[in-house]
NUGU-733689 format. One record per residue (C-alpha): z, y, x. Coordinates in steps of 0.001 Angstrom, whole numbers, plus 500000, padded with zeros to 6 digits. Layout:
# NUGU-733689
ZYX;...
# end
This chain:
# NUGU-733689
153305094740409224;149742095126407930;151048095399404360;153413098170405421;150586100182407029;148438099686403942;151260100875401690;151935103911403913;148218104744403885;148140104556400070;151214106775399817;149673109330402193;146491109351400118;148489109822396920;150471112624398548;147238114363399586;145961114215396002;149261115561394699;149203118416397193;145660119318396112;146652119224392445;149717121395393073;147589123918394974;145039124059392134;147786124502389534;149398127215391628;146093129093391852;145587128789388097;149098130072387439;148607133024389778;145371133895387996;147059133720384612;149893135994385763;147287138503386919;145611138406383494;148978138786381746;149855141804383914;146513143433383069;147022142757379368;150547144233379466;149191147340381163;146449147728378546;148969147157375766;151179149950377121;148207152324377216;147225151426373659;150816151779372463;151020155269373978;147661156226372445;148744154968369042;152032156856369251;150140160044370176;147760159589367256;150683158984364949;152425162156366155;149265164240365754;148358162919362328;148902165003359241;152505165399358302;153645163900355016;153655166404352186;156989167901351304;158746166540348293;158894169375345796;160171169516342280;157546169517339605;156987172898337917;158798171889334728;162209171733336481;
# end
């Protein structure tokens, strides 16, 4: 019976460590998702700004025939 209690105690200790590890990994993952969401938001803003700059840039010159035609 003593061996059984010792084994159960070891399993409970291992389970506690696993729970702590899972909690830490979950917190890390949540933090990374937050960073990704912020980066996506910034990327959308930059994409819009770039598109606006592209629209407002000088238009390409018209293709005209050279004077000798």
